[in-house]
N, C-alpha and C positions, 0 to 999 in steps of 0.2 A: 552450522553457520554461527559465527561469533556475534556478540552484541554490536560490535563495530560494523560488521557487515549488514546487520539488521538496520542500523541507523543510516548507513549509506544507501541501502535500498529504499528506505522510507523517504530519504531526501530525493532520490531519483524519481520516485513516484510523484512527490510534491512538485518537482520542477516540470516533469512531463505533463502532468494534469493541471498545471498552473494553479495550484491550491494556495490560497492566502493564509494558511494555517499549518501547523505541524500535525503529523500523524505518527502513530507508533504501530509497529507490526506485532500482532499477537501470535500468528503462526504462518508457516509456509508449507503447502502441500502440493508438490510438483510445481506447476506453473500458476497455482492459485495462492493468492496472498490475502490474508485476513488482517485488516487494520482497524484501529480506533482513532477517532479524531478528538480534539480537546473538549467537545461537548458530550462525549461518551457514545457517539454513534458508531456503528460497525459498518465498514464498507469492505466488500470482497472484490478484489481485482484479479484479472487474468493477465499474465504477462504475455504479450504478443511477440511474434518473431522479429518484428521491426523495432523492438525496444520500447514500444509504447505499452500502455496499460488500459484495459477495458474494464468498466464496472460491470460485475456480474450480479451483485446484490447490494442493496443499501437498506439498512434498518436503523430506526431511531432507538 
């Protein structure tokens, strides 16, 4: 996956989850996406079949 595709996926997550801040994707493992936000927190999302994203884990 290219860096452009990572940015597009991060934007898709931001829009679907209605996040008022940007995120960056650290890694993708199947349907699990590990992200960081601007405060350095790590959030792991699972991509659902309906195109939405569920939070699996959040850590400060």
